[in-house]
Structure formats: structure tokens, C-alpha cells
C-alpha positions, 0 to 999 in steps of 0.5 A: 500500500502506498502512503504519503510521508514527510521526510526532511532535515532540521533545520532545513527542508521537509518534503512529502514523498509517496512510499510503499509501506514496508520500505526501509527508512534507509531507502526513504532517506536515499529517495530524499537524497539525505545523508544521515551521517552526523544526525539522529534519525527520528521516525514520528519523534522516536529516535531509531538506530537501525535504518535498514530494519526499521520500515514505514508502516501504516502509522508512519508520517514523519521521518526527520534528520536532527543534528546530534546533541553533544552532551557533557561527558 
């Protein structure tokens, strides 16, 4: 099934893409020409770490790259 999701980078641009449910987040980012290096990847506000096994499902609406926050160590 196809659905429209918003994909983008913060700060910057967010664009809508039509994708098939079951598409990996890695493929979605490639479709949007976005490189996740140096960014946290968030799907509907939840940080994910495995871009190849996390997939678009019926509830997915937003995929964002957010600058990594460096904390005190």
C-alpha cells in the first residue's frame, strides 16, 4: 500500500514523498537524497538506530534528520 510521508532535515527542508509501506527508512532517506551521517534519525519523534530494519508502516508520517546533541561527558 502506498502512503504519503514527510521526510526532511532540521533545520532545513521537509518534503512529502509517496512510499510503499514496508520500505526501509534507509531507502526513504536515499529517495530524499539525505545523508544521515552526523544526525539522529527520528521516525514520528522516536529516535531509531537501525535504518535498514526499521520500515514505514501504516502509522508512519514523519521521518526527520536532527543534528546530534553533544552532551557533557
